Backbone as JSON, one array per atom type, in Angstrom:
{
  "sequence": "MEFLNPPFFNFINMKSAVPYLWLVFIMGALLLATCKKQEENTPGKVQLAAIKIGDESLDLQGNNDGIPVDSMIYIEFNDQLDISTAAGAIQLFKDPDSVVAFDLSSQDNNTTIILNTESLLSYQSAYRIIITGELAGAGGETFPGITVNFFTENGKLLIENITINGIDFGTAPQRDIDYENLDIEIWFSHQLDPEDYKPYFFVSGNFQKNILLSADN",
  "N": [[51.19, 110.98, -10.7], [50.74, 113.51, -9.5], [48.43, 114.18, -7.97], [48.65, 113.57, -5.34], [49.68, 114.84, -2.19], [52.8, 116.46, -0.19], [52.36, 115.6, 2.25], [50.73, 113.36, 2.54], [52.51, 111.42, 1.45], [54.44, 111.67, 3.62], [52.89, 110.6, 5.46], [52.59, 107.69, 4.47], [55.22, 107.29, 4.45], [56.09, 107.0, 7.33], [54.51, 104.92, 8.56], [55.59, 103.14, 7.03], [57.66, 102.58, 8.99], [57.27, 102.08, 11.21], [57.72, 99.26, 12.36], [59.96, 99.24, 12.3], [61.09, 101.08, 14.33], [59.79, 100.16, 16.47], [61.55, 98.03, 17.0], [64.01, 99.17, 17.17], [63.14, 100.19, 20.21], [62.81, 98.01, 21.44], [65.45, 96.49, 21.61], [66.87, 98.92, 23.05], [65.78, 98.73, 25.25], [66.46, 96.46, 26.25], [69.26, 96.52, 26.04], [69.81, 98.69, 27.93], [68.47, 97.42, 30.3], [70.31, 95.56, 30.32], [72.72, 96.98, 31.27], [72.11, 97.95, 33.69], [71.68, 95.3, 35.57], [74.21, 94.61, 35.08], [75.37, 96.56, 36.82], [74.23, 96.33, 39.52], [75.41, 94.08, 39.83], [78.0, 94.26, 40.38], [80.17, 95.09, 42.55], [79.93, 97.26, 44.91], [81.87, 99.84, 47.04], [84.26, 99.66, 50.26], [83.55, 102.0, 52.91], [85.42, 104.18, 54.67], [84.45, 105.35, 58.05], [85.43, 106.57, 60.52], [88.2, 106.3, 63.14], [88.46, 105.86, 66.32], [90.29, 107.21, 69.39], [90.77, 106.78, 72.45], [88.88, 109.35, 73.43], [89.01, 110.87, 71.19], [88.45, 111.34, 68.11], [89.84, 110.88, 64.98], [91.62, 112.89, 62.19], [91.07, 111.97, 58.92], [92.38, 112.61, 56.97], [94.6, 114.77, 57.91], [96.26, 116.09, 60.09], [96.86, 114.71, 63.63], [96.88, 115.5, 66.78], [97.94, 115.06, 70.42], [96.88, 112.98, 71.16], [95.38, 110.87, 73.27], [97.0, 108.18, 74.89], [95.19, 105.53, 74.99], [95.08, 101.92, 74.42], [93.11, 101.04, 73.69], [91.71, 100.84, 70.24], [89.7, 102.18, 67.89], [88.09, 101.47, 64.46], [85.83, 102.5, 62.02], [83.37, 101.57, 59.76], [81.17, 102.23, 57.1], [79.87, 99.86, 56.31], [79.27, 96.05, 56.06], [82.29, 93.87, 56.38], [84.91, 91.6, 55.4], [85.64, 89.59, 57.37], [87.43, 87.84, 57.46], [89.48, 89.22, 56.06], [90.59, 91.21, 57.53], [92.11, 91.28, 59.4], [95.26, 90.98, 57.77], [95.22, 93.11, 56.58], [95.24, 95.32, 58.09], [97.73, 97.07, 59.83], [99.99, 98.93, 62.66], [102.19, 101.38, 63.45], [104.67, 102.31, 65.15], [106.8, 105.36, 64.64], [110.01, 105.3, 63.87], [109.7, 102.84, 62.29], [108.67, 100.81, 63.57], [106.84, 97.88, 64.68], [103.62, 97.59, 66.52], [102.47, 95.44, 68.2], [98.98, 93.85, 68.1], [95.89, 92.54, 69.38], [93.05, 91.62, 67.31], [89.38, 92.37, 67.02], [86.18, 92.2, 66.43], [82.86, 94.25, 66.05], [79.33, 95.44, 66.08], [77.76, 94.12, 64.21], [80.17, 93.31, 62.71], [81.36, 95.57, 61.45], [82.7, 97.47, 62.82], [86.6, 97.64, 63.62], [88.5, 96.35, 66.5], [91.47, 97.43, 67.78], [93.39, 96.4, 69.91], [95.94, 96.62, 71.91], [98.87, 95.49, 73.03], [100.14, 96.94, 75.27], [99.7, 100.21, 77.07], [100.19, 103.11, 74.44], [102.61, 104.85, 73.51], [103.73, 107.93, 75.06], [104.39, 110.92, 73.62], [104.81, 110.42, 71.07], [105.07, 109.21, 67.56], [102.61, 108.14, 65.61], [101.07, 105.48, 62.9], [98.79, 104.26, 61.17], [97.98, 101.58, 59.0], [96.02, 100.55, 56.81], [95.64, 98.31, 54.2], [94.49, 97.55, 50.69], [94.08, 95.09, 50.6], [91.42, 94.6, 52.31], [88.34, 93.64, 52.39], [84.82, 93.85, 51.49], [82.02, 92.47, 52.82], [80.6, 91.61, 50.87], [82.11, 91.16, 48.73], [83.07, 93.82, 48.24], [85.28, 96.5, 47.6], [88.64, 98.3, 49.07], [90.19, 101.43, 48.86], [92.76, 101.61, 50.61], [94.4, 103.43, 52.99], [96.48, 105.53, 55.13], [96.4, 106.66, 58.19], [98.01, 109.28, 60.08], [99.38, 109.87, 63.78], [99.94, 111.53, 66.78], [100.84, 111.23, 70.27], [99.69, 112.41, 73.41], [101.32, 114.48, 75.7], [102.4, 113.07, 78.73], [100.98, 113.03, 82.31], [102.08, 114.12, 85.18], [101.27, 112.71, 88.14], [100.58, 112.8, 92.08], [100.34, 110.06, 93.72], [99.78, 109.06, 96.34], [100.69, 109.99, 99.99], [103.25, 109.0, 102.62], [103.99, 109.77, 105.81], [105.96, 108.67, 108.32], [105.3, 105.68, 107.85], [102.45, 106.5, 108.17], [99.06, 107.18, 106.36], [98.75, 110.32, 104.58], [96.81, 111.46, 103.43], [94.49, 110.96, 105.04], [93.91, 112.0, 107.94], [94.55, 114.82, 109.17], [98.25, 115.49, 110.43], [100.08, 114.97, 113.85], [102.23, 115.91, 116.15], [104.31, 114.74, 115.01], [107.31, 112.82, 114.44], [110.29, 114.02, 114.19], [112.7, 113.48, 114.72], [113.31, 110.81, 113.24], [112.16, 111.29, 110.48], [110.21, 109.9, 107.89], [109.31, 110.64, 104.74], [107.35, 109.11, 102.14], [106.47, 109.6, 99.1], [104.32, 108.46, 96.3], [104.33, 108.25, 92.67], [102.4, 108.87, 89.62], [103.87, 108.45, 87.48], [107.14, 107.1, 86.52], [109.95, 108.63, 87.95], [113.1, 110.65, 86.75], [115.88, 109.28, 87.04], [117.85, 110.97, 86.89], [117.6, 113.51, 87.43], [115.82, 114.41, 89.42], [115.91, 115.51, 92.3], [116.27, 118.29, 92.45], [114.03, 118.86, 92.98], [112.68, 118.6, 95.22], [111.76, 119.85, 98.55], [112.09, 119.9, 101.8], [110.98, 121.64, 104.84], [112.64, 122.92, 107.55], [115.43, 122.32, 109.91], [117.16, 119.91, 109.83], [118.71, 116.62, 109.38], [118.55, 115.78, 105.63], [118.06, 113.2, 103.47], [117.48, 112.37, 100.16], [115.81, 110.16, 98.24], [115.43, 107.48, 95.37], [113.16, 104.8, 94.85], [113.59, 101.74, 93.55], [112.33, 101.27, 91.03], [111.88, 103.7, 90.29]],
  "CA": [[51.35, 110.81, -8.87], [50.85, 114.64, -8.64], [47.48, 114.46, -6.81], [49.22, 113.36, -3.93], [50.31, 115.86, -1.73], [53.62, 115.75, 0.47], [51.87, 115.11, 3.86], [50.15, 111.87, 2.16], [53.88, 110.68, 1.75], [55.3, 111.46, 5.09], [52.11, 109.35, 6.44], [53.16, 106.44, 4.59], [56.51, 106.37, 5.1], [55.94, 106.71, 8.67], [53.67, 104.34, 8.78], [56.38, 101.72, 6.94], [59.18, 102.7, 9.6], [56.64, 101.78, 12.63], [58.26, 98.07, 13.36], [61.47, 99.52, 12.65], [60.53, 102.13, 15.11], [59.47, 99.18, 17.46], [62.67, 97.12, 16.91], [65.13, 100.25, 18.23], [62.9, 100.66, 21.44], [63.01, 97.0, 22.13], [66.79, 96.7, 21.03], [67.75, 99.87, 23.68], [65.03, 98.3, 26.77], [67.15, 95.27, 26.5], [70.36, 97.29, 26.33], [69.47, 99.45, 29.45], [68.09, 96.14, 31.42], [71.73, 94.41, 30.63], [73.61, 97.66, 31.87], [71.62, 97.73, 35.05], [71.7, 94.49, 35.96], [75.66, 94.47, 35.48], [75.72, 97.76, 38.0], [73.8, 95.55, 40.46], [76.22, 92.79, 40.08], [79.36, 94.82, 40.2], [81.17, 95.12, 43.89], [80.67, 98.57, 45.48], [83.87, 99.82, 47.71], [83.86, 99.63, 51.46], [84.02, 103.54, 53.37], [85.88, 103.91, 56.49], [83.76, 106.24, 58.43], [85.94, 106.81, 61.75], [89.07, 105.89, 63.56], [88.64, 106.8, 67.49], [91.18, 106.44, 70.42], [89.82, 107.2, 73.93], [87.52, 110.56, 73.28], [89.37, 111.12, 70.18], [88.25, 111.05, 66.55], [91.44, 111.32, 64.16], [91.5, 113.05, 61.42], [91.4, 110.85, 58.46], [93.32, 113.21, 56.09], [94.99, 115.98, 58.29], [97.03, 116.26, 61.72], [96.0, 114.6, 65.06], [98.25, 116.01, 67.79], [97.49, 115.15, 71.4], [95.83, 111.99, 71.13], [95.28, 109.77, 74.17], [97.6, 106.85, 74.58], [94.83, 104.58, 75.03], [95.21, 100.71, 74.22], [92.08, 100.17, 72.4], [91.48, 101.9, 68.69], [88.35, 101.51, 67.13], [87.93, 101.52, 63.18], [84.66, 102.26, 62.16], [83.22, 101.36, 58.43], [79.86, 102.12, 56.79], [79.87, 98.69, 55.62], [79.81, 95.22, 56.39], [83.52, 93.4, 56.19], [84.73, 90.39, 55.35], [86.43, 89.57, 59.01], [88.75, 87.16, 57.47], [90.95, 89.55, 55.52], [90.97, 92.14, 58.3], [94.03, 90.51, 60.58], [96.22, 90.68, 57.12], [95.51, 94.54, 55.97], [95.43, 96.5, 59.37], [99.3, 97.33, 60.35], [99.62, 100.15, 63.48], [103.45, 101.43, 63.44], [105.37, 103.67, 65.91], [107.62, 105.76, 63.88], [109.83, 105.04, 62.34], [108.99, 101.56, 61.57], [108.49, 99.48, 64.84], [105.47, 97.39, 64.3], [103.19, 97.62, 67.42], [101.64, 93.85, 68.24], [97.67, 94.1, 68.78], [94.23, 91.75, 69.26], [92.23, 92.67, 66.87], [88.07, 91.98, 67.21], [85.02, 93.09, 65.69], [81.84, 94.46, 66.88], [78.32, 95.93, 65.52], [78.24, 93.01, 62.82], [81.79, 93.47, 61.91], [81.3, 97.08, 60.81], [83.62, 98.12, 63.32], [87.39, 96.83, 64.12], [89.32, 96.82, 67.51], [92.73, 96.84, 67.9], [93.72, 96.01, 71.32], [97.63, 96.81, 72.0], [99.79, 95.05, 74.37], [100.36, 97.81, 76.21], [99.24, 101.45, 76.34], [100.5, 103.88, 73.58], [103.88, 105.88, 74.58], [103.32, 109.33, 75.45], [104.99, 112.2, 72.79], [105.31, 109.42, 70.19], [104.49, 109.37, 66.77], [102.39, 106.37, 65.11], [100.57, 105.58, 62.11], [97.57, 103.12, 61.21], [98.03, 101.55, 57.59], [94.95, 100.06, 55.93], [95.82, 98.28, 52.87], [93.61, 97.91, 49.87], [93.88, 93.66, 51.06], [90.44, 94.61, 53.05], [87.01, 93.7, 52.0], [83.48, 94.09, 52.24], [81.31, 90.95, 52.92], [79.88, 91.53, 49.62], [83.16, 91.22, 47.58], [83.46, 95.11, 48.07], [86.52, 96.91, 47.7], [89.01, 99.33, 49.73], [91.06, 101.82, 48.55], [93.78, 101.67, 51.52], [94.86, 104.51, 53.52], [97.38, 105.54, 55.99], [96.57, 107.78, 59.05], [98.85, 109.45, 61.21], [98.75, 110.72, 64.86], [101.04, 111.69, 67.52], [100.36, 111.19, 71.3], [99.55, 113.39, 74.1], [102.01, 114.56, 76.6], [101.76, 112.53, 79.57], [100.62, 114.06, 82.78], [103.04, 113.01, 86.32], [100.45, 112.89, 89.54], [100.86, 112.35, 93.31], [98.81, 109.0, 94.21], [100.08, 108.99, 97.74], [101.69, 109.95, 100.46], [102.73, 108.64, 103.62], [104.83, 110.42, 106.68], [105.96, 107.74, 109.21], [104.05, 105.15, 107.45], [100.82, 107.45, 108.02], [98.55, 108.39, 105.13], [98.74, 111.83, 104.7], [95.15, 111.87, 103.09], [93.6, 110.26, 105.63], [93.97, 112.78, 108.81], [95.91, 115.43, 109.56], [99.23, 114.68, 110.5], [100.21, 115.3, 114.86], [103.24, 115.4, 116.78], [105.36, 113.85, 114.08], [108.66, 112.86, 114.73], [111.34, 115.04, 113.28], [114.28, 112.79, 114.55], [112.82, 109.63, 112.25], [111.11, 111.34, 109.67], [110.38, 109.13, 106.62], [108.11, 110.61, 103.54], [107.35, 108.5, 100.93], [105.35, 109.88, 97.82], [104.37, 107.8, 95.27], [103.55, 109.19, 91.27], [101.68, 107.98, 88.63], [104.83, 107.52, 86.05], [108.63, 107.14, 86.85], [110.9, 109.75, 87.65], [114.1, 111.03, 85.69], [116.13, 108.93, 87.93], [119.35, 111.87, 86.92], [117.08, 114.85, 87.34], [114.68, 114.88, 90.14], [116.4, 115.95, 93.59], [116.2, 119.58, 92.96], [112.31, 119.88, 93.27], [112.11, 118.37, 96.74], [112.25, 120.43, 99.32], [111.19, 120.04, 103.11], [111.26, 123.09, 105.71], [113.1, 122.3, 108.87], [116.7, 122.16, 110.21], [117.67, 118.11, 110.2], [119.41, 115.91, 107.64], [117.57, 115.39, 104.78], [118.63, 112.15, 102.78], [116.32, 112.0, 99.31], [116.31, 108.69, 97.47], [114.4, 107.1, 94.58], [112.85, 103.31, 94.84], [114.49, 100.84, 92.44], [111.62, 101.39, 90.22], [111.71, 105.04, 89.84]],
  "C": [[51.0, 112.48, -8.33], [49.37, 115.15, -8.09], [47.91, 113.95, -5.71], [50.21, 114.2, -3.1], [51.51, 115.6, -0.87], [53.2, 115.36, 1.82], [51.62, 113.66, 3.52], [51.63, 111.09, 2.36], [54.49, 110.6, 2.66], [54.1, 110.39, 5.58], [52.71, 108.22, 6.06], [54.39, 106.07, 4.78], [56.95, 106.6, 6.21], [55.75, 105.83, 9.18], [54.63, 102.78, 8.58], [57.78, 101.55, 7.92], [58.73, 102.11, 10.55], [57.41, 100.55, 12.9], [59.21, 98.38, 13.03], [61.75, 100.16, 14.12], [60.41, 101.1, 16.62], [60.86, 98.29, 17.67], [64.13, 97.82, 18.08], [64.67, 100.17, 20.02], [63.22, 99.43, 22.05], [64.59, 96.46, 22.59], [67.48, 97.43, 22.89], [66.85, 99.59, 25.28], [66.26, 97.05, 26.97], [68.38, 96.02, 26.7], [70.55, 97.93, 27.83], [69.25, 98.14, 30.65], [69.64, 95.83, 31.51], [72.35, 95.45, 31.46], [73.28, 97.67, 33.15], [71.84, 96.75, 36.08], [73.85, 94.16, 36.17], [75.94, 95.74, 36.43], [75.35, 96.92, 39.34], [74.78, 94.34, 40.67], [77.44, 93.12, 40.24], [79.78, 95.31, 41.92], [81.12, 96.42, 44.35], [82.35, 98.92, 46.27], [83.38, 100.03, 49.44], [84.48, 100.95, 51.77], [84.11, 103.17, 54.57], [84.97, 105.37, 56.44], [84.41, 106.9, 59.82], [86.88, 106.18, 62.49], [89.1, 106.75, 64.94], [89.34, 105.66, 68.17], [90.77, 107.58, 71.72], [88.69, 108.49, 73.07], [87.9, 111.05, 71.91], [88.67, 111.0, 68.87], [89.39, 111.34, 65.76], [90.61, 112.15, 62.52], [91.65, 112.21, 60.06], [92.66, 111.57, 57.48], [94.16, 114.71, 56.79], [96.09, 115.58, 59.56], [96.4, 115.61, 62.41], [97.24, 114.57, 65.91], [97.23, 115.5, 69.22], [96.73, 113.8, 71.72], [96.3, 111.44, 72.47], [96.08, 108.31, 73.92], [96.84, 105.82, 75.13], [95.42, 103.03, 74.33], [94.17, 100.39, 72.99], [91.83, 101.56, 70.97], [90.38, 101.35, 68.36], [88.01, 102.12, 65.82], [86.74, 101.02, 63.05], [84.09, 102.09, 60.64], [81.72, 101.84, 58.49], [79.34, 100.53, 56.23], [80.29, 97.35, 56.31], [81.32, 94.86, 56.11], [83.39, 91.96, 56.33], [85.63, 90.27, 56.73], [87.64, 89.35, 58.65], [90.15, 88.14, 56.82], [91.57, 91.18, 56.31], [92.44, 92.24, 59.08], [95.27, 91.04, 59.08], [96.41, 92.12, 56.31], [95.15, 95.53, 56.99], [96.92, 96.38, 59.67], [99.23, 98.87, 61.31], [101.64, 99.72, 63.44], [104.0, 102.76, 64.54], [106.59, 103.49, 65.53], [108.97, 105.69, 64.26], [109.44, 104.31, 61.56], [109.02, 100.6, 62.64], [107.06, 99.03, 64.61], [104.77, 97.34, 65.85], [102.22, 96.59, 67.45], [100.26, 94.49, 68.65], [96.87, 92.98, 68.68], [93.74, 92.37, 68.34], [90.87, 91.51, 66.92], [87.34, 93.06, 66.51], [83.48, 93.3, 66.2], [81.15, 95.09, 66.08], [78.28, 94.86, 63.76], [79.27, 93.47, 62.06], [81.71, 94.78, 60.75], [82.06, 97.54, 61.75], [85.13, 97.21, 64.03], [87.92, 97.3, 64.96], [90.44, 96.29, 67.28], [92.86, 97.17, 69.01], [95.3, 96.18, 71.63], [97.85, 96.08, 73.4], [99.58, 95.84, 75.87], [99.56, 99.42, 76.09], [100.32, 101.93, 75.48], [101.85, 104.59, 74.1], [103.76, 106.99, 74.49], [104.65, 109.83, 74.37], [105.64, 111.16, 71.79], [103.98, 109.49, 68.78], [104.21, 108.12, 66.11], [101.12, 106.74, 63.73], [99.85, 104.37, 61.73], [97.68, 102.93, 59.69], [96.62, 100.73, 57.45], [94.98, 99.73, 54.73], [94.67, 97.83, 51.64], [93.16, 95.94, 49.97], [92.26, 93.16, 51.62], [89.11, 94.57, 52.16], [86.22, 93.72, 52.63], [83.19, 92.59, 52.36], [80.66, 90.49, 51.93], [80.53, 91.26, 48.46], [83.35, 93.13, 47.81], [84.78, 95.63, 48.18], [87.32, 98.04, 48.83], [89.98, 99.96, 49.58], [92.63, 102.05, 49.02], [93.94, 103.44, 51.77], [96.0, 104.35, 54.6], [97.17, 106.82, 56.95], [97.5, 108.07, 60.35], [98.88, 110.44, 62.6], [99.65, 110.82, 66.09], [100.76, 112.02, 69.1], [100.37, 112.15, 71.89], [101.02, 113.16, 74.99], [101.66, 114.08, 78.1], [101.72, 113.4, 81.45], [101.24, 113.53, 84.54], [101.75, 113.74, 87.33], [100.94, 112.27, 90.49], [99.77, 111.44, 93.15], [98.8, 108.69, 95.68], [100.96, 109.7, 98.56], [102.15, 109.46, 102.02], [104.18, 108.98, 104.82], [104.41, 109.31, 108.09], [105.27, 106.57, 109.55], [102.59, 104.95, 108.07], [100.37, 107.9, 106.76], [98.33, 109.45, 105.71], [97.87, 112.49, 104.67], [94.5, 111.3, 104.14], [93.02, 111.0, 106.93], [95.28, 113.72, 109.03], [97.01, 114.75, 110.7], [99.99, 115.59, 112.25], [101.71, 115.2, 115.25], [104.15, 114.44, 116.31], [106.78, 113.57, 114.38], [109.83, 113.04, 113.83], [112.62, 114.25, 113.38], [114.48, 111.39, 113.64], [111.99, 109.59, 111.33], [111.56, 110.79, 108.39], [109.0, 109.5, 105.95], [108.19, 109.91, 102.59], [106.13, 109.57, 100.06], [105.3, 108.86, 96.62], [103.5, 108.46, 93.99], [103.13, 108.51, 90.44], [102.99, 107.75, 87.73], [106.52, 107.36, 87.14], [109.12, 107.9, 86.93], [111.86, 109.94, 86.89], [114.93, 110.71, 86.84], [117.61, 110.41, 87.76], [118.74, 113.3, 86.92], [115.69, 115.17, 88.28], [114.46, 115.4, 91.95], [116.12, 117.16, 93.51], [114.63, 120.02, 93.0], [111.45, 119.2, 94.17], [112.59, 119.11, 97.74], [111.45, 120.16, 100.65], [111.84, 121.05, 104.07], [112.21, 122.19, 107.17], [114.75, 121.93, 108.63], [117.23, 120.8, 110.71], [117.91, 117.74, 108.64], [118.78, 115.52, 107.09], [118.54, 114.24, 103.57], [117.39, 112.22, 101.23], [116.47, 110.7, 98.14], [115.19, 108.19, 96.37], [114.07, 105.71, 94.45], [113.59, 102.79, 93.48], [113.84, 100.84, 91.16], [111.33, 102.61, 89.63], [110.82, 105.55, 89.99]]
}
């Protein structure tokens, strides 16, 4: 055995190990293919892209102040939803725990949910949208759940119309006004506080003034 040098023995050993190497390679390839197939068959996760109210997009993780009181809330996802799971998974509350009713619909191939509340949201009020883990994607994707809080804007009181003795103040300049029977009516965009409105109205002239608020304020 002395005439055989070590390299020759290494060659013999490697040659005899070739079938085993092929077996290991084949088993590794089968294992990799199995894992890849399992990954392909495992449902992913539904991703929430945005929540929009009016022209405002809510911060999904932070504070949201001055949000419009629009009655339409758009909830956008990056994935197509199983729309049958949406109604039970989405809730809208006015703090502390007052449930806000809404009609639910979808668009954009079931990637956008629309909440249409029965009336406008209240001014200067706290709300929260809860989307639970019951929501699912069309392909069985899961959703981890999220709660988004927002606070609505302060209302703006606007004068919509004024009449003087039954004549629209905005149509033409008023002349020859009968001050003996002066009747001024002002329409506002929102109700006034019945306990605090008279101090803010003043008409110059030496005549008796009687300031009244309509039945609907």
